[in-house]
C-alpha positions in Angstrom: -24.9 318.5 79.6 -27.6 321.0 80.6 -26.7 323.1 83.6 -29.2 322.4 86.3 -30.1 325.4 88.5 -30.5 325.1 92.2 -33.6 327.0 93.2 -33.7 329.5 95.9 -36.4 329.6 98.6 -38.2 332.4 96.6 -38.3 330.2 93.5 -40.1 327.2 95.0 -43.7 326.6 96.1 -44.9 327.8 99.5 -44.9 324.2 100.7 -41.3 323.8 99.6 -40.4 327.1 101.2 -41.6 325.8 104.6 -39.5 322.6 104.1 -36.5 324.8 103.1 -36.9 326.7 106.4 -37.1 323.4 108.4 -34.0 322.1 106.6 -32.1 325.3 107.4 -33.1 325.0 111.0 -32.0 321.3 111.3 -28.8 321.3 109.1 -27.9 325.0 109.1 -28.4 325.2 105.3 -30.5 323.8 102.5 -28.3 321.1 100.9 -28.2 321.5 97.2 -29.5 318.0 96.6 -32.7 318.7 98.6 -33.0 322.1 96.9 -33.1 320.4 93.5 -36.2 318.4 94.6 -37.8 321.9 95.0 -38.2 322.2 91.2 -41.2 319.8 91.8 -44.1 321.0 94.0 -44.4 317.5 95.6 -41.1 315.6 95.2 -39.3 317.1 98.2 -42.0 316.3 100.7 -42.5 312.9 99.1 -38.8 312.1 99.4 -38.6 313.3 103.0 -41.5 311.1 104.0 -39.7 308.1 102.4 -36.4 309.1 104.0 -37.8 309.7 107.5 -40.2 306.7 107.6 -40.2 304.5 110.7 -37.9 301.6 110.2 -36.5 298.5 111.9 -33.0 299.7 110.7 -31.0 301.7 113.2 -29.3 305.0 112.3 -25.8 303.5 112.2 -27.1 300.7 109.9 -28.8 303.3 107.7 -25.5 305.1 107.2 -23.8 301.8 106.3 -26.5 301.3 103.6 -26.2 304.9 102.4 -22.5 304.8 102.1 -22.3 301.4 100.4 -25.0 302.2 97.8 -23.4 305.6 97.1 -20.0 304.0 96.7 -21.4 301.4 94.2 -23.1 304.2 92.3 -20.1 306.5 92.6 -22.1 309.4 93.9 -19.7 312.0 95.2 -22.5 314.1 96.7 -24.1 311.3 98.7 -20.7 310.0 99.8 -19.7 313.4 101.1 -23.0 314.0 102.9 -23.2 310.5 104.4 -19.5 310.6 105.5 -20.5 313.6 107.7 -23.6 311.8 108.9 -21.7 308.6 109.6 -19.3 310.6 111.8 -22.2 312.1 113.6 -23.3 308.6 114.3 -20.0 307.6 115.8 -18.0 306.1 113.0 -14.4 307.0 112.6 -12.7 308.0 109.3 -11.1 304.6 109.0 -14.4 302.8 109.7 -16.2 304.9 107.1 -13.6 303.8 104.5 -14.1 300.1 105.5 -17.9 300.6 105.2 -17.5 302.1 101.7 -15.4 299.0 100.7 -18.1 296.7 102.3 -15.3 295.1 104.2 -16.1 295.9 107.9 -13.7 294.2 110.3 -14.9 296.0 113.4 -18.5 294.7 113.5 -19.6 291.3 112.0 -23.3 292.2 111.8 -22.6 295.5 110.0 -20.2 293.6 107.6 -23.0 291.1 106.7 -25.3 294.1 106.1 -22.7 296.0 103.9 -22.0 292.9 101.8 -25.8 292.3 101.2 -26.3 295.9 100.3 -23.3 295.9 97.9 -24.4 292.7 96.2 -28.0 293.9 96.0 -27.0 297.2 94.5 -24.4 295.8 92.1 -26.8 293.1 90.8 -29.9 295.3 90.7 -31.8 293.4 93.4 -30.3 290.0 92.7 -28.0 289.6 95.7 -25.8 286.5 96.0 -27.2 283.6 98.0 -24.2 283.8 100.2 -24.7 287.5 101.0 -28.4 286.8 101.8 -27.6 283.8 104.0 -25.0 285.7 105.9 -27.4 288.6 106.4 -29.9 286.3 108.1 -27.2 284.4 110.0 -26.0 287.8 111.5 -29.4 288.1 113.1 -31.4 290.2 110.6 -35.0 289.3 109.9 -37.3 289.4 106.9 -38.7 292.7 108.1 -35.1 294.1 108.2 -34.6 292.9 104.6 -37.7 294.9 103.4 -36.5 298.0 105.3 -33.0 297.6 103.8 -34.4 297.5 100.3 -36.5 300.6 100.9 -33.3 302.5 102.2 -31.4 301.2 99.1 -34.2 302.6 96.9 -34.1 305.9 98.8 -30.4 306.3 98.2 -30.6 305.3 94.6 -33.1 308.1 94.1 -30.6 310.7 95.3 -27.6 309.0 93.6 -29.3 309.1 90.3 -30.6 312.7 90.8 -27.1 313.9 91.4 -25.7 311.9 88.4 -28.3 313.6 86.2 -28.0 317.1 87.6 -24.3 317.2 88.6 -25.0 319.9 91.1 -22.1 321.1 93.3 -21.3 319.2 96.4 -21.9 321.5 99.4 -20.5 319.1 102.0 -16.9 318.5 102.8 -15.7 316.2 100.0 -15.3 312.6 100.9 -11.9 311.2 99.9 -11.7 309.0 96.9 -11.4 305.4 98.0 -8.1 304.8 96.2 -6.6 308.0 97.5 -7.7 307.2 101.0 -6.0 303.8 100.9 -2.7 304.9 99.3 
């Protein structure tokens, strides 16, 4: 497999240099996965617009989606990053593992969301009728469904980009699900 280089600030376009500076100010560093986008003059800004768009989905729900999609796609980078973000959003280590399993016993609404996301991701958009019915029964709306699909797409982009580039994970590594349950 080709070794994919992570560009430095000096190696990217002026527009991406400004984004790198913003990321460093917000996160304390430029995460490798964002830096990879810097190979393209427009991809990083395009991706950030998608990721930061206004949504009917709350931050905690977004992390449920991010973790479930990343677990289905076995993306160690995104699982590690979103484990940290989920903690920042108030989830405990045990709750994060439950979210990754799409088996949430601490919040019925989030459980319905996780099961829909897992079914949708595993079946490439063709979620089970039961998962969809339970999603609506939990109080979610058609607008929420559209926003969920956009967030799933957002996470698939980064999951696939990591799978193709295999860049080093620069977040504390998320535990393997099997190891975490042993």
